[in-house]
C-alpha positions as CSV (number, residue, x, y, z in Angstrom):
1,M,-95.9,34.4,-78.7
2,S,-95.9,33.4,-82.3
3,P,-95.2,29.7,-83.0
4,V,-91.7,28.8,-84.0
5,V,-91.6,27.6,-87.5
6,K,-89.1,24.9,-88.0
7,K,-87.1,25.0,-91.3
8,K,-87.1,21.9,-93.3
9,P,-83.6,20.5,-93.5
10,E,-82.0,21.1,-96.9
11,A,-81.4,18.0,-98.9
12,E,-77.8,17.1,-98.8
13,K,-76.1,17.6,-102.1
14,I,-73.9,14.9,-103.5
15,P,-70.6,16.3,-104.6
16,S,-70.1,16.3,-108.4
17,K,-66.9,14.3,-108.1
18,Y,-68.8,11.4,-106.5
19,I,-71.4,11.5,-109.3
20,L,-68.6,11.3,-111.8
21,L,-67.1,8.4,-109.9
22,M,-70.4,6.5,-109.9
23,L,-70.9,7.0,-113.6
24,S,-67.4,5.8,-114.3
25,I,-68.1,2.7,-112.2
26,V,-71.4,2.0,-114.0
27,C,-69.6,2.3,-117.4
28,F,-66.9,0.0,-116.2
29,I,-69.4,-2.6,-115.0
30,L,-71.3,-2.4,-118.3
31,M,-68.1,-2.9,-120.3
32,A,-67.2,-5.9,-118.1
33,V,-70.6,-7.5,-118.5
34,T,-70.6,-6.9,-122.2
35,F,-67.3,-8.7,-122.7
36,S,-68.3,-11.5,-120.3
37,G,-71.4,-12.2,-122.3
38,K,-73.5,-13.1,-119.2
39,I,-76.2,-10.4,-119.7
40,P,-78.5,-10.6,-122.7
41,D,-77.8,-8.2,-125.6
42,T,-81.4,-6.9,-125.2
43,F,-80.6,-5.6,-121.8
44,I,-77.4,-4.0,-123.0
45,N,-79.2,-2.4,-125.9
46,N,-81.8,-1.0,-123.6
47,V,-79.2,0.5,-121.3
48,C,-77.3,1.9,-124.3
49,G,-80.6,3.3,-125.6
50,V,-81.2,5.1,-122.3
51,V,-77.6,6.2,-121.6
52,V,-75.6,6.4,-124.8
53,V,-78.2,7.4,-127.4
54,P,-79.0,10.8,-125.7
55,F,-75.3,11.4,-125.3
56,Q,-74.8,10.7,-129.0
57,K,-77.7,13.0,-129.9
58,G,-76.1,15.7,-127.8
59,L,-72.8,15.2,-129.6
60,S,-74.6,15.3,-132.9
61,V,-76.2,18.6,-132.0
62,V,-72.9,20.0,-130.9
63,N,-71.3,18.8,-134.1
64,D,-74.0,20.5,-136.2
65,V,-73.6,23.7,-134.3
66,L,-69.8,23.7,-134.8
67,L,-70.3,23.0,-138.5
68,D,-72.7,25.9,-138.8
69,L,-70.2,28.1,-137.1
70,K,-67.5,27.0,-139.4
71,N,-69.6,27.6,-142.4
72,D,-70.6,31.0,-141.1
73,V,-67.0,31.9,-140.5
74,K,-66.1,30.7,-144.0
75,T,-69.0,32.7,-145.5
76,K,-67.9,35.8,-143.6
77,D,-64.4,35.4,-144.8
78,Q,-65.7,35.0,-148.4
79,L,-67.9,38.1,-148.0
80,I,-64.9,40.1,-146.7
81,A,-62.7,39.0,-149.6
82,E,-65.5,39.7,-152.2
83,N,-66.0,43.1,-150.6
84,E,-62.3,44.0,-150.8
85,K,-62.3,42.8,-154.4
86,L,-65.3,45.0,-155.2
87,K,-63.7,48.0,-153.5
88,K,-60.6,47.5,-155.6
89,E,-62.7,47.2,-158.8
90,L,-64.6,50.4,-157.8
91,D,-61.4,52.3,-157.2
92,D,-60.0,51.2,-160.5
93,L,-63.2,52.3,-162.2
94,K,-63.0,55.7,-160.5
95,N,-59.4,56.1,-161.6
96,E,-60.4,55.2,-165.2
97,N,-63.3,57.6,-165.1
98,T,-61.1,60.4,-163.8
99,L,-58.6,59.7,-166.6
100,L,-61.4,59.7,-169.2
101,L,-62.8,63.0,-167.9
102,Q,-59.3,64.5,-167.9
103,D,-58.8,63.3,-171.5
104,K,-62.2,64.8,-172.3
105,Y,-61.4,68.2,-170.9
106,E,-58.0,68.2,-172.5
107,L,-59.5,67.3,-175.8
108,A,-62.1,70.1,-175.5
109,E,-59.3,72.6,-174.7
110,L,-57.3,71.4,-177.6
111,R,-60.3,71.7,-179.9
112,N,-60.8,75.3,-178.7
113,L,-57.2,76.1,-179.3
114,Y,-57.5,74.6,-182.8
115,E,-60.5,76.7,-183.5
116,L,-58.6,79.8,-182.1
117,D,-55.6,78.9,-184.3
118,E,-57.9,78.8,-187.3
119,L,-59.4,82.1,-186.4
120,Y,-56.0,83.8,-186.3
121,N,-54.4,81.7,-189.0
122,N,-52.5,84.7,-190.3
123,Y,-50.3,84.7,-187.2
124,P,-47.6,82.0,-186.5
125,K,-48.3,80.3,-183.1
126,T,-47.0,77.7,-180.7
127,G,-49.0,75.9,-178.0
128,A,-47.9,76.0,-174.3
129,R,-49.2,74.7,-171.0
130,V,-49.6,76.7,-167.8
131,I,-47.2,75.3,-165.2
132,S,-47.7,77.8,-162.3
133,W,-49.5,81.0,-161.4
134,N,-49.6,83.4,-158.5
135,G,-52.0,81.3,-156.5
136,T,-54.9,83.7,-156.5
137,N,-58.4,83.0,-158.0
138,W,-57.4,84.8,-161.2
139,F,-54.7,84.2,-163.8
140,N,-53.4,87.8,-163.9
141,S,-49.9,86.4,-164.2
142,F,-48.7,82.9,-164.8
143,V,-45.8,80.8,-166.2
144,I,-45.9,78.6,-169.2
145,N,-43.6,75.7,-170.2
146,K,-42.1,77.3,-173.3
147,G,-39.1,79.6,-173.4
148,T,-36.3,81.0,-175.6
149,K,-35.3,77.5,-176.9
150,D,-38.9,77.3,-178.3
151,G,-38.7,80.7,-179.9
152,I,-40.6,82.6,-177.2
153,A,-39.6,86.3,-176.6
154,V,-40.7,89.2,-174.4
155,D,-43.8,91.1,-175.8
156,M,-45.2,88.1,-177.7
157,N,-49.0,88.1,-177.5
158,V,-50.8,85.2,-175.8
159,I,-54.3,84.0,-176.6
160,S,-56.7,81.4,-175.3
161,G,-60.4,80.6,-175.1
162,S,-61.8,83.1,-177.7
163,G,-59.3,85.9,-177.6
164,L,-56.5,87.8,-175.9
165,V,-55.0,86.7,-172.6
166,G,-52.0,89.0,-172.3
167,I,-48.4,89.4,-173.2
168,V,-45.0,87.7,-172.4
169,T,-43.2,89.9,-169.9
170,D,-40.3,87.7,-168.9
171,V,-38.6,84.6,-170.4
172,G,-36.1,81.9,-169.7
173,A,-34.7,78.9,-171.6
174,N,-37.7,76.7,-171.0
175,W,-40.3,79.0,-169.4
176,A,-42.0,82.3,-169.9
177,K,-44.0,84.6,-167.7
178,V,-47.3,85.9,-169.0
179,T,-49.0,89.1,-167.7
180,S,-52.7,89.1,-168.5
181,I,-54.9,92.1,-169.4
182,I,-56.8,91.9,-166.1
183,D,-53.6,92.7,-164.2
184,D,-53.6,96.1,-162.4
185,G,-50.7,97.4,-164.4
186,S,-52.1,96.3,-167.8
187,N,-53.2,98.8,-170.5
188,V,-54.1,97.8,-174.0
189,S,-54.8,100.1,-177.0
190,A,-58.1,98.8,-178.5
191,S,-60.9,99.8,-180.8
192,I,-64.5,99.0,-181.4
193,L,-64.6,96.5,-184.3
194,H,-67.5,97.9,-186.3
195,S,-66.8,101.6,-185.9
196,Q,-63.0,101.6,-185.4
197,D,-63.3,104.1,-182.5
198,N,-60.3,103.9,-180.2
199,L,-60.3,103.2,-176.5
200,I,-57.9,102.1,-173.7
201,V,-58.6,98.8,-171.8
202,S,-57.2,98.8,-168.3
203,G,-56.7,95.9,-165.9
204,D,-58.3,95.8,-162.5
205,L,-58.2,92.7,-160.3
206,Q,-61.1,93.9,-158.1
207,L,-63.2,94.4,-161.1
208,A,-62.1,91.0,-162.4
209,N,-63.9,89.5,-159.4
210,Q,-67.1,90.7,-161.1
211,G,-66.1,89.3,-164.4
212,Y,-65.2,92.6,-166.1
213,V,-62.3,94.8,-167.3
214,A,-62.6,98.5,-167.5
215,Y,-62.2,100.8,-170.5
216,G,-61.9,104.5,-171.0
217,S,-61.0,107.4,-173.3
218,L,-63.5,106.1,-175.9
219,V,-64.3,108.8,-178.5
220,D,-67.7,108.1,-179.9
221,H,-68.8,111.2,-181.8
222,E,-71.5,109.3,-183.7
223,N,-72.9,107.7,-180.6
224,V,-72.9,104.3,-182.3
225,V,-71.2,102.2,-179.6
226,A,-73.6,100.0,-177.7
227,K,-73.8,97.0,-175.4
228,G,-72.5,93.8,-177.1
229,D,-70.1,95.5,-179.5
230,K,-66.8,93.6,-180.0
231,V,-63.6,95.2,-178.7
232,V,-60.3,94.2,-180.5
233,T,-56.7,95.2,-180.3
234,S,-56.0,98.3,-182.4
235,N,-53.5,99.0,-185.1
236,I,-51.9,101.8,-183.0
237,S,-50.9,99.5,-180.2
238,D,-47.1,99.3,-179.9
239,K,-47.0,95.7,-178.5
240,Y,-50.3,94.1,-179.3
241,L,-51.0,92.7,-182.8
242,P,-54.2,94.1,-184.4
243,G,-57.6,92.4,-184.6
244,I,-57.4,90.1,-181.5
245,L,-60.7,89.9,-179.7
246,I,-60.6,91.4,-176.2
247,G,-64.3,91.2,-175.2
248,Y,-67.7,92.7,-175.5
249,I,-69.0,96.1,-174.4
250,V,-71.2,95.8,-171.2
251,T,-71.8,99.5,-170.3
252,V,-71.3,102.9,-172.0
253,D,-71.1,105.9,-169.7
254,T,-70.4,109.5,-170.8
255,D,-67.5,111.0,-168.8
256,S,-67.7,114.3,-166.9
257,N,-65.9,116.1,-169.7
258,N,-68.7,115.2,-172.2
259,L,-66.0,114.3,-174.7
260,T,-65.1,110.7,-173.9
261,K,-66.9,107.6,-172.7
262,S,-66.0,104.8,-170.3
263,G,-67.5,101.6,-169.0
264,Y,-67.0,97.8,-168.6
265,I,-66.1,95.0,-171.0
266,E,-66.8,91.3,-170.6
267,P,-63.5,89.5,-171.5
268,A,-63.6,86.9,-174.2
269,V,-61.4,84.7,-171.9
270,D,-62.3,83.1,-168.6
271,F,-59.4,84.2,-166.4
272,S,-60.4,82.0,-163.6
273,K,-59.1,78.9,-165.4
274,I,-56.4,78.9,-168.0
275,N,-54.6,75.6,-168.7
276,E,-53.5,75.8,-172.4
277,V,-52.5,78.9,-174.4
278,L,-51.2,79.8,-177.8
279,V,-48.3,82.1,-178.1
280,I,-48.1,84.2,-181.3
281,T,-44.5,84.0,-182.2
282,Q,-44.6,87.2,-184.3
283,L,-43.8,90.5,-182.6
284,K,-45.6,93.7,-183.4
285,E,-42.3,95.5,-184.2
286,S,-41.3,92.8,-186.7
287,M,-44.8,93.2,-188.3
288,E,-44.2,96.9,-188.7
289,D,-40.8,96.4,-190.1
């Protein structure tokens, strides 16, 4: 049989309440002796050095930690406040930058309209802003903020960018609807600028996705029409004033009848973004009269 190992008896633990009571009694005795004056100051000082000083050091350490925590909290609050202030300043700068960019774009558009106005200075015009459109990617029809009270009437020509946009097809007191030359139902009598050969420019929204408008019925007996030639509104048009730039020839194809030609034109106007326009307030019929 294996020998029985006796466990050492565990040391009895003194309850904490008794320790606290003893310390209180010691403190009371020290206070009594101090006031009675029967124990030398050196002894009191030694006792205080052993008991009180470490306690004071502990309090000092705790105080320093609390001060550091307070300073940290203060610094954190300051950083949060400074961060919020910087965020506000950044938002203000972003807003100012947006306004400046908007002013820049509007100034560029107004400059373009001014140059366009000078280009067609023989026609009376009024400026207008686009206020709505059909919601597609192309401005084949849209509404402007000028109407009959501003002298706008149906069949007035509308220009922007570098040339012809379209024509006024409906009008109210303070608005007017514009149908552009890229609309499916649009047809414009035009001519090649340098040769005066006539052709018909037809709108096609699917073709507009490629950045072109179609033309046909071009009679080019001299075979002088080539890529890059300017196409303008012709004198024989019943609604469009003559000499307004429509665009530039891209392709020239001979039709199956071997008598006419057709192809594509690159418009002078970017129909994906129109914000400002000029309405020519002179009608073709009044010009003819």
